[in-house]
NUTIDO-726052 format. One line per field, with one value per atom (N, C-alpha, C, O): residue number from 1; residue in three letters; atom name; x negated, y negated, z. Coordinates in Angstrom, 1 decimal. Last residue first. Layout:
<pts>
pos <- (NUM,...)
code <- (ALA,...)
site <- (CA,...)
X <- (X,...)
Y <- (Y,...)
Z <- (Z,...)
</pts>
This chain:
<pts>
pos <- (126,126,126,126,125,125,125,125,124,124,124,124,123,123,123,123,122,122,122,122,121,121,121,121,120,120,120,120,119,119,119,119,118,118,118,118,117,117,117,117,116,116,116,116,115,115,115,115,114,114,114,114,113,113,113,113,112,112,112,112,111,111,111,111,110,110,110,110,109,109,109,109,108,108,108,108,107,107,107,107,106,106,106,106,105,105,105,105,104,104,104,104,103,103,103,103,102,102,102,102,101,101,101,101,100,100,100,100,99,99,99,99,98,98,98,98,97,97,97,97,96,96,96,96,95,95,95,95,94,94,94,94,93,93,93,93,92,92,92,92,91,91,91,91,90,90,90,90,89,89,89,89,88,88,88,88,87,87,87,87,86,86,86,86,85,85,85,85,84,84,84,84,83,83,83,83,82,82,82,82,81,81,81,81,80,80,80,80,79,79,79,79,78,78,78,78,77,77,77,77,76,76,76,76,75,75,75,75,74,74,74,74,73,73,73,73,72,72,72,72,71,71,71,71,70,70,70,70,69,69,69,69,68,68,68,68,67,67,67,67,66,66,66,66,65,65,65,65,64,64,64,64,63,63,63,63,62,62,62,62,61,61,61,61,60,60,60,60,59,59,59,59,58,58,58,58,57,57,57,57,56,56,56,56,55,55,55,55,54,54,54,54,53,53,53,53,52,52,52,52,51,51,51,51,50,50,50,50,49,49,49,49,48,48,48,48,47,47,47,47,46,46,46,46,45,45,45,45,44,44,44,44,43,43,43,43,42,42,42,42,41,41,41,41,40,40,40,40,39,39,39,39,38,38,38,38,37,37,37,37,36,36,36,36,35,35,35,35,34,34,34,34,33,33,33,33,32,32,32,32,31,31,31,31,30,30,30,30,29,29,29,29,28,28,28,28,27,27,27,27,26,26,26,26,25,25,25,25,24,24,24,24,23,23,23,23,22,22,22,22,21,21,21,21,20,20,20,20,19,19,19,19,18,18,18,18,17,17,17,17,16,16,16,16,15,15,15,15,14,14,14,14,13,13,13,13,12,12,12,12,11,11,11,11,10,10,10,10,9,9,9,9,8,8,8,8,7,7,7,7,6,6,6,6,5,5,5,5,4,4,4,4,3,3,3,3,2,2,2,2,1,1,1,1)
code <- (SER,SER,SER,SER,SER,SER,SER,SER,VAL,VAL,VAL,VAL,THR,THR,THR,THR,VAL,VAL,VAL,VAL,GLN,GLN,GLN,GLN,THR,THR,THR,THR,GLY,GLY,GLY,GLY,GLN,GLN,GLN,GLN,GLY,GLY,GLY,GLY,ARG,ARG,ARG,ARG,TRP,TRP,TRP,TRP,GLY,GLY,GLY,GLY,PHE,PHE,PHE,PHE,PRO,PRO,PRO,PRO,PRO,PRO,PRO,PRO,ARG,ARG,ARG,ARG,THR,THR,THR,THR,TYR,TYR,TYR,TYR,CYS,CYS,CYS,CYS,ASN,ASN,ASN,ASN,GLY,GLY,GLY,GLY,GLY,GLY,GLY,GLY,GLY,GLY,GLY,GLY,LEU,LEU,LEU,LEU,PRO,PRO,PRO,PRO,PRO,PRO,PRO,PRO,ALA,ALA,ALA,ALA,ILE,ILE,ILE,ILE,GLU,GLU,GLU,GLU,CYS,CYS,CYS,CYS,TYR,TYR,TYR,TYR,TYR,TYR,TYR,TYR,MET,MET,MET,MET,ALA,ALA,ALA,ALA,THR,THR,THR,THR,ASP,ASP,ASP,ASP,GLU,GLU,GLU,GLU,PRO,PRO,PRO,PRO,LYS,LYS,LYS,LYS,LEU,LEU,LEU,LEU,SER,SER,SER,SER,ASN,ASN,ASN,ASN,MET,MET,MET,MET,GLN,GLN,GLN,GLN,LEU,LEU,LEU,LEU,PHE,PHE,PHE,PHE,LEU,LEU,LEU,LEU,THR,THR,THR,THR,ASN,ASN,ASN,ASN,LYS,LYS,LYS,LYS,ALA,ALA,ALA,ALA,ASN,ASN,ASN,ASN,ASP,ASP,ASP,ASP,GLN,GLN,GLN,GLN,SER,SER,SER,SER,ILE,ILE,ILE,ILE,THR,THR,THR,THR,PHE,PHE,PHE,PHE,ARG,ARG,ARG,ARG,GLY,GLY,GLY,GLY,LYS,LYS,LYS,LYS,VAL,VAL,VAL,VAL,SER,SER,SER,SER,ASP,ASP,ASP,ASP,ALA,ALA,ALA,ALA,TYR,TYR,TYR,TYR,THR,THR,THR,THR,THR,THR,THR,THR,SER,SER,SER,SER,GLY,GLY,GLY,GLY,ASP,ASP,ASP,ASP,SER,SER,SER,SER,GLY,GLY,GLY,GLY,ILE,ILE,ILE,ILE,SER,SER,SER,SER,ALA,ALA,ALA,ALA,VAL,VAL,VAL,VAL,GLU,GLU,GLU,GLU,GLU,GLU,GLU,GLU,ARG,ARG,ARG,ARG,GLU,GLU,GLU,GLU,LYS,LYS,LYS,LYS,GLY,GLY,GLY,GLY,PRO,PRO,PRO,PRO,THR,THR,THR,THR,GLN,GLN,GLN,GLN,ARG,ARG,ARG,ARG,ILE,ILE,ILE,ILE,TRP,TRP,TRP,TRP,ALA,ALA,ALA,ALA,MET,MET,MET,MET,CYS,CYS,CYS,CYS,ASP,ASP,ASP,ASP,ASP,ASP,ASP,ASP,ASN,ASN,ASN,ASN,SER,SER,SER,SER,PHE,PHE,PHE,PHE,THR,THR,THR,THR,TYR,TYR,TYR,TYR,GLY,GLY,GLY,GLY,SER,SER,SER,SER,ALA,ALA,ALA,ALA,VAL,VAL,VAL,VAL,CYS,CYS,CYS,CYS,SER,SER,SER,SER,LEU,LEU,LEU,LEU,ARG,ARG,ARG,ARG,LEU,LEU,LEU,LEU,SER,SER,SER,SER,GLY,GLY,GLY,GLY,GLY,GLY,GLY,GLY,ALA,ALA,ALA,ALA,HIS,HIS,HIS,HIS,VAL,VAL,VAL,VAL,SER,SER,SER,SER,GLY,GLY,GLY,GLY,GLY,GLY,GLY,GLY,GLY,GLY,GLY,GLY,SER,SER,SER,SER,GLU,GLU,GLU,GLU,GLN,GLN,GLN,GLN,LEU,LEU,LEU,LEU,GLN,GLN,GLN,GLN,VAL,VAL,VAL,VAL,GLN,GLN,GLN,GLN)
site <- (N,CA,C,O,N,CA,C,O,N,CA,C,O,N,CA,C,O,N,CA,C,O,N,CA,C,O,N,CA,C,O,N,CA,C,O,N,CA,C,O,N,CA,C,O,N,CA,C,O,N,CA,C,O,N,CA,C,O,N,CA,C,O,N,CA,C,O,N,CA,C,O,N,CA,C,O,N,CA,C,O,N,CA,C,O,N,CA,C,O,N,CA,C,O,N,CA,C,O,N,CA,C,O,N,CA,C,O,N,CA,C,O,N,CA,C,O,N,CA,C,O,N,CA,C,O,N,CA,C,O,N,CA,C,O,N,CA,C,O,N,CA,C,O,N,CA,C,O,N,CA,C,O,N,CA,C,O,N,CA,C,O,N,CA,C,O,N,CA,C,O,N,CA,C,O,N,CA,C,O,N,CA,C,O,N,CA,C,O,N,CA,C,O,N,CA,C,O,N,CA,C,O,N,CA,C,O,N,CA,C,O,N,CA,C,O,N,CA,C,O,N,CA,C,O,N,CA,C,O,N,CA,C,O,N,CA,C,O,N,CA,C,O,N,CA,C,O,N,CA,C,O,N,CA,C,O,N,CA,C,O,N,CA,C,O,N,CA,C,O,N,CA,C,O,N,CA,C,O,N,CA,C,O,N,CA,C,O,N,CA,C,O,N,CA,C,O,N,CA,C,O,N,CA,C,O,N,CA,C,O,N,CA,C,O,N,CA,C,O,N,CA,C,O,N,CA,C,O,N,CA,C,O,N,CA,C,O,N,CA,C,O,N,CA,C,O,N,CA,C,O,N,CA,C,O,N,CA,C,O,N,CA,C,O,N,CA,C,O,N,CA,C,O,N,CA,C,O,N,CA,C,O,N,CA,C,O,N,CA,C,O,N,CA,C,O,N,CA,C,O,N,CA,C,O,N,CA,C,O,N,CA,C,O,N,CA,C,O,N,CA,C,O,N,CA,C,O,N,CA,C,O,N,CA,C,O,N,CA,C,O,N,CA,C,O,N,CA,C,O,N,CA,C,O,N,CA,C,O,N,CA,C,O,N,CA,C,O,N,CA,C,O,N,CA,C,O,N,CA,C,O,N,CA,C,O,N,CA,C,O,N,CA,C,O,N,CA,C,O,N,CA,C,O,N,CA,C,O,N,CA,C,O,N,CA,C,O,N,CA,C,O,N,CA,C,O,N,CA,C,O,N,CA,C,O,N,CA,C,O,N,CA,C,O,N,CA,C,O,N,CA,C,O,N,CA,C,O,N,CA,C,O,N,CA,C,O)
X <- (-8.4,-9.0,-9.1,-9.6,-9.3,-8.4,-9.2,-10.4,-9.4,-10.2,-9.3,-8.5,-9.5,-8.6,-9.5,-10.1,-9.8,-10.5,-9.6,-8.9,-9.3,-8.7,-9.6,-10.2,-10.5,-10.6,-10.1,-10.5,-9.8,-9.9,-10.0,-9.7,-10.1,-8.7,-8.7,-7.6,-12.3,-11.8,-10.5,-9.8,-12.5,-12.2,-11.8,-11.1,-14.6,-13.8,-13.7,-14.5,-14.2,-14.9,-14.0,-12.8,-12.3,-13.7,-14.6,-15.7,-9.6,-10.2,-11.6,-12.2,-11.0,-10.5,-9.6,-9.0,-13.7,-12.2,-11.8,-12.1,-16.3,-16.0,-14.6,-14.2,-18.4,-16.9,-16.5,-16.4,-21.4,-20.7,-19.2,-18.8,-23.8,-22.7,-21.9,-21.9,-25.8,-26.0,-24.9,-25.0,-25.2,-25.9,-26.1,-26.6,-22.2,-23.2,-23.9,-23.2,-21.8,-21.3,-22.4,-23.6,-23.0,-23.0,-22.4,-22.5,-20.6,-21.9,-21.8,-20.7,-19.2,-19.1,-20.4,-21.3,-17.3,-18.5,-18.3,-17.3,-15.9,-15.8,-17.2,-18.1,-14.3,-15.5,-15.2,-14.3,-12.1,-12.3,-13.7,-14.2,-10.4,-11.6,-11.8,-11.6,-7.7,-8.1,-9.3,-9.3,-8.3,-7.9,-8.2,-8.8,-9.7,-8.7,-8.2,-7.6,-11.0,-11.7,-10.7,-11.0,-9.8,-9.5,-10.2,-9.9,-11.0,-9.7,-9.3,-8.6,-14.4,-13.4,-12.0,-11.9,-17.6,-16.3,-15.3,-15.4,-20.4,-19.7,-18.3,-17.9,-21.1,-21.3,-20.5,-20.0,-21.1,-20.2,-20.5,-20.2,-22.5,-22.7,-22.0,-22.2,-21.6,-21.3,-21.4,-20.6,-23.0,-22.8,-22.3,-22.6,-22.8,-22.8,-22.4,-21.5,-24.5,-23.7,-23.9,-25.0,-26.2,-25.0,-24.0,-22.8,-28.5,-27.3,-26.0,-24.9,-30.3,-30.5,-29.3,-29.1,-29.4,-29.1,-29.3,-28.7,-27.8,-28.8,-28.6,-27.7,-27.3,-27.0,-28.2,-29.3,-25.5,-26.7,-26.3,-25.2,-24.5,-24.2,-25.6,-26.6,-23.6,-24.8,-24.4,-24.0,-22.2,-22.0,-23.3,-23.9,-23.0,-22.4,-22.4,-22.5,-23.9,-24.6,-24.1,-24.7,-20.7,-22.1,-22.8,-22.3,-18.0,-18.7,-20.2,-21.0,-17.0,-16.3,-17.1,-16.9,-18.3,-18.6,-18.1,-18.7,-19.2,-18.2,-18.6,-19.2,-22.4,-21.4,-20.4,-20.7,-24.5,-23.7,-22.7,-22.1,-27.7,-26.5,-25.8,-26.4,-29.4,-29.1,-27.8,-26.9,-29.8,-30.1,-29.8,-29.9,-28.9,-30.3,-30.7,-31.8,-26.2,-27.0,-28.5,-29.3,-25.4,-25.4,-26.3,-27.0,-23.3,-24.7,-24.6,-23.9,-21.2,-21.5,-23.0,-23.8,-18.5,-19.9,-20.1,-19.3,-15.8,-16.6,-18.1,-18.9,-13.3,-14.6,-15.5,-15.8,-9.9,-11.1,-12.4,-12.5,-6.7,-7.9,-9.1,-9.3,-4.4,-5.2,-6.3,-6.8,-1.8,-2.9,-3.6,-3.5,0.2,0.6,-0.5,-0.3,-1.8,-0.5,-0.2,-0.3,-5.2,-4.2,-2.9,-2.8,-8.3,-7.0,-6.1,-6.1,-11.7,-10.7,-9.4,-9.3,-14.5,-13.4,-12.5,-12.5,-17.8,-16.8,-15.7,-16.1,-19.5,-18.8,-18.0,-17.5,-21.9,-21.2,-20.6,-21.1,-23.3,-22.6,-21.8,-21.0,-26.5,-25.0,-24.5,-25.2,-29.2,-28.5,-27.0,-26.3,-30.0,-30.4,-29.7,-29.6,-27.3,-28.6,-28.8,-27.9,-25.6,-26.0,-27.2,-28.1,-23.6,-24.9,-25.3,-25.3,-20.5,-21.2,-22.5,-22.6,-19.2,-18.9,-19.6,-19.4,-18.7,-18.9,-18.5,-17.7,-20.0,-19.5,-19.7,-20.8,-19.0,-19.8,-19.1,-17.9,-19.4,-18.7,-19.5,-20.5,-19.0,-19.7,-18.8,-17.6,-19.3,-18.5,-19.4,-20.5,-19.8,-20.5,-19.7,-19.3,-19.0,-18.7,-19.6,-20.1,-19.0,-19.6,-19.0,-18.6,-17.4,-18.0,-18.5,-18.5,-16.2,-17.6,-18.2,-19.5,-13.1,-13.8,-15.2,-15.5,-12.9,-12.6,-13.5,-14.5,-11.7,-12.7,-12.3,-11.3,-10.8,-10.3,-11.4,-11.9,-12.0,-11.5,-11.0,-10.9,-14.1,-13.2,-12.7,-13.0,-15.6,-16.2,-15.3,-15.7,-15.4,-15.2,-15.8,-16.5,-14.3,-14.8,-14.5,-13.7,-15.2,-14.5,-15.1,-16.3,-14.5,-15.2,-14.4,-13.2,-15.0,-14.3,-15.1,-16.3,-14.8,-15.5,-14.5,-13.4,-14.9,-14.0,-14.7,-15.2)
Y <- (0.0,-1.1,-0.7,-1.5,2.6,2.0,0.9,1.0,3.5,2.9,2.2,1.3,6.1,5.4,4.8,5.6,7.3,6.7,5.9,5.0,10.2,9.1,8.7,9.5,10.7,11.1,9.9,8.7,11.8,10.8,11.5,12.6,13.2,13.1,12.2,11.9,11.4,12.5,12.3,11.3,10.5,10.1,11.3,12.2,9.7,10.7,10.2,9.5,7.2,8.0,9.0,9.2,6.2,6.1,6.9,7.4,6.3,7.5,7.4,8.3,5.8,6.7,5.9,5.0,3.4,3.7,4.7,4.5,2.7,4.0,4.4,5.6,1.2,1.1,2.5,3.4,-0.5,0.5,0.2,-1.0,-0.8,-1.3,-0.2,0.9,0.0,0.3,-0.2,-0.2,-0.3,-1.4,-1.2,-2.1,1.5,0.9,-0.2,-1.0,3.0,2.6,2.0,2.0,5.8,4.4,4.2,5.0,8.2,7.9,6.4,5.9,7.9,7.8,7.7,7.0,8.4,8.6,8.5,9.1,7.5,7.5,7.6,6.9,8.4,8.2,8.3,9.0,6.8,7.6,7.4,6.3,6.5,6.2,7.3,8.5,4.9,6.1,5.7,4.8,3.0,3.1,4.6,5.3,0.6,1.8,1.8,0.8,-1.6,-0.6,0.6,1.4,-3.1,-3.4,-2.5,-2.6,-2.1,-1.6,-2.0,-1.2,-1.3,-2.3,-1.7,-0.9,0.1,0.1,-0.8,-0.9,0.3,-0.9,-1.0,-2.1,2.0,1.7,0.5,-0.2,4.5,3.4,3.2,4.0,5.7,5.6,4.3,3.2,7.6,6.3,6.3,6.9,9.5,9.3,7.8,6.9,12.1,10.7,10.5,11.2,14.9,14.3,12.8,12.3,16.9,16.4,15.7,15.9,17.5,18.1,17.6,18.0,16.1,17.5,18.2,19.4,13.5,14.1,15.7,16.4,11.8,12.9,13.7,14.5,8.3,9.5,10.5,10.1,5.8,6.5,7.8,8.2,2.8,3.9,4.5,3.8,1.6,1.9,3.1,4.1,-1.0,0.2,0.4,-0.6,-3.4,-2.3,-1.0,0.1,-5.2,-5.1,-4.0,-3.6,-5.7,-5.9,-5.9,-6.5,-5.5,-4.4,-4.6,-3.7,-7.8,-7.3,-6.2,-5.9,-8.1,-9.0,-8.4,-8.6,-5.0,-6.0,-6.8,-6.3,-4.4,-4.2,-5.3,-6.5,-2.6,-3.7,-3.4,-2.3,-1.5,-1.3,-2.6,-3.7,-0.2,-1.3,-1.0,-0.4,1.7,2.1,1.0,1.2,1.1,0.8,1.1,0.8,1.6,2.5,2.3,3.1,1.0,0.7,1.7,2.5,1.9,2.1,1.9,2.6,0.2,0.9,1.0,0.2,-0.3,-0.1,0.6,1.4,-1.0,-1.4,-1.3,-2.0,-2.1,-1.4,-1.9,-3.1,-1.7,-2.5,-1.6,-0.5,-2.0,-1.2,-2.1,-3.1,-4.0,-3.8,-2.8,-2.7,-2.6,-3.5,-3.1,-2.0,-0.8,-2.2,-3.1,-4.3,1.4,1.1,-0.4,-1.1,1.0,1.1,0.8,0.0,2.2,1.7,2.0,3.0,1.9,2.2,1.6,0.6,3.4,2.5,2.9,4.0,3.8,4.2,3.0,1.9,4.8,3.8,4.5,5.6,4.9,5.6,4.5,3.4,5.8,4.7,5.4,6.4,7.2,7.3,6.1,5.5,7.4,6.3,6.3,5.6,9.7,8.4,7.2,6.2,12.1,11.6,10.2,9.6,15.0,13.6,13.3,14.2,17.1,17.0,15.5,14.8,18.7,17.6,17.4,17.7,20.7,20.5,19.3,19.0,18.8,20.1,19.9,19.1,16.7,16.9,18.3,18.9,15.4,16.5,16.7,16.8,12.9,13.2,14.2,13.8,11.9,12.6,12.9,13.0,9.4,10.1,10.7,10.2,9.1,9.3,10.0,11.2,6.6,7.8,7.8,6.8,5.0,5.3,6.6,7.5,2.4,3.7,3.8,2.9,0.0,0.0,1.4,1.5,1.3,0.2,0.2,0.5,4.9,3.6,2.5,2.8,7.0,6.6,5.3,4.6,9.8,8.7,8.3,9.2,10.5,10.8,9.6,8.5,11.8,10.9,11.3,12.5,13.9,13.0,12.0,11.3,14.1,14.6,13.7,12.7,14.6,13.8,14.5,15.3,16.0,16.3,15.5,15.6,16.0,15.4,15.7,15.6,17.9,17.7,17.0,17.3,18.4,17.7,17.5,17.1,21.3,20.3,19.7,20.4)
Z <- (43.4,44.2,45.6,46.4,41.1,42.1,42.9,43.1,37.8,38.9,39.8,39.4,35.6,36.5,37.7,38.4,32.4,33.5,34.3,33.8,30.4,31.2,32.3,33.0,27.2,28.6,29.4,29.2,23.8,24.9,26.2,26.4,21.5,22.1,23.3,23.8,19.1,20.0,20.6,20.2,15.7,17.1,17.9,17.4,12.9,13.7,15.1,15.6,10.3,11.2,11.9,11.6,8.6,8.2,9.0,8.6,9.3,8.7,8.3,7.6,12.5,11.5,10.5,10.9,13.0,13.2,12.2,11.0,12.6,13.1,13.2,13.4,10.6,10.9,11.3,10.5,9.8,10.6,10.7,11.0,7.2,8.0,8.7,8.2,5.5,6.9,7.8,9.0,2.9,3.5,5.0,5.7,3.1,2.3,3.1,3.7,6.4,5.1,4.3,4.8,8.4,8.0,6.6,5.7,9.7,9.0,8.6,8.4,13.0,11.6,10.9,11.5,15.9,15.2,13.7,13.2,19.0,17.6,16.9,17.4,22.0,21.3,19.8,19.4,24.3,23.2,22.6,22.7,27.3,26.6,25.5,25.7,28.7,28.0,27.2,26.4,31.7,30.3,29.9,30.6,33.9,33.8,32.4,31.9,34.3,33.4,33.2,32.4,36.2,34.8,33.8,32.6,38.6,38.2,36.7,36.1,37.7,38.2,37.8,36.9,38.5,37.8,38.5,39.7,38.6,39.1,38.5,38.1,35.4,36.8,37.3,36.4,33.1,33.6,35.1,35.9,30.3,31.8,32.2,31.7,27.8,28.3,29.8,30.5,25.1,26.5,26.7,25.9,22.7,23.0,24.4,24.9,21.4,22.4,22.5,22.5,20.2,19.5,20.5,20.4,21.4,22.0,21.3,21.7,20.0,20.1,20.7,20.4,20.3,19.0,19.1,18.4,22.5,22.5,21.3,21.3,23.2,22.4,22.6,22.8,25.1,24.6,23.9,24.0,26.7,25.7,25.3,25.2,29.8,29.0,28.0,28.5,31.8,31.0,30.1,29.6,33.0,33.8,33.1,33.7,31.2,32.4,33.3,34.3,29.8,29.7,31.1,32.0,29.8,30.4,30.4,30.9,28.6,29.9,30.5,31.7,26.3,27.4,28.7,29.7,24.8,25.1,26.3,27.2,23.4,24.4,24.4,24.1,21.2,21.4,22.5,22.5,20.1,21.0,21.2,21.2,17.2,18.1,18.9,18.4,15.3,16.7,17.7,18.9,12.9,13.1,14.5,15.0,13.0,12.1,12.3,11.9,16.5,15.1,14.3,14.9,19.0,18.5,17.0,16.3,21.4,20.1,19.9,20.4,23.7,23.4,22.1,21.7,23.6,24.7,24.5,25.1,21.7,21.5,22.7,22.7,22.4,22.7,22.5,23.1,21.1,21.1,21.4,20.8,23.0,21.8,22.1,23.2,25.0,24.8,23.5,23.0,25.4,25.2,25.0,24.8,27.3,26.7,26.6,27.6,26.6,27.5,26.8,25.9,25.4,25.1,26.3,26.9,24.2,25.3,24.9,24.2,22.6,22.7,23.8,24.2,21.8,22.8,22.7,22.8,18.8,19.6,20.7,20.5,16.2,17.3,18.2,18.3,13.1,13.9,15.0,14.7,12.4,12.5,13.3,14.1,12.1,11.5,11.6,10.9,13.4,14.0,13.3,14.0,13.5,12.9,13.5,14.0,14.5,14.7,13.9,13.8,12.6,13.2,13.3,12.3,13.0,12.5,13.3,14.5,14.3,12.8,12.2,11.1,17.3,16.6,15.1,14.8,19.8,18.4,18.0,18.2,22.9,22.2,20.8,20.7,25.0,23.8,23.0,22.5,28.4,27.4,26.2,26.4,31.0,29.9,28.9,28.6,34.2,33.0,32.1,32.3,36.7,35.9,34.7,34.2,39.9,38.6,38.0,38.7,41.9,41.6,40.2,39.5,42.2,42.5,42.2,42.3,43.1,42.5,43.1,44.2,43.0,43.6,42.9,42.3,40.3,41.3,41.9,41.4,38.4,39.3,40.3,41.0,35.1,36.4,37.2,36.6,32.5,33.1,34.4,34.8,31.4,32.4,33.0,34.0,27.8,29.1,30.1,29.7,24.4,25.5,26.8,26.9,21.4,22.7,23.8,24.1,18.0,19.1,20.4,20.4,15.0,16.2,17.3,17.4,11.6,12.7,13.8,13.7,9.8,10.4,11.6,12.5)
</pts>
């Protein structure tokens, strides 16, 4: 059974930094896996903030570009999200999602196509 466990969330002031981690058990990372960090707040749409494609390319939402960095450590089966220059609008529950690539290397990490952790709360105060 695949399980993802996020950690690293917390409360910070605007301008601060956090590093989120997502450790996978029951699954071994590979370089062609699809990985993503998404965030959600009550009453808002799910937002994919950063992702790694099956070709290793990274994509960021415009709202976090230049401030967030997604990375993976296959040896540790861990996905990271470095968040710098945090803003109050970054406040949300953050989830990691991981999935093997679909046909043609396409990525779709949302369950049931992939796995999602329980989330870690990030709160940024002004």
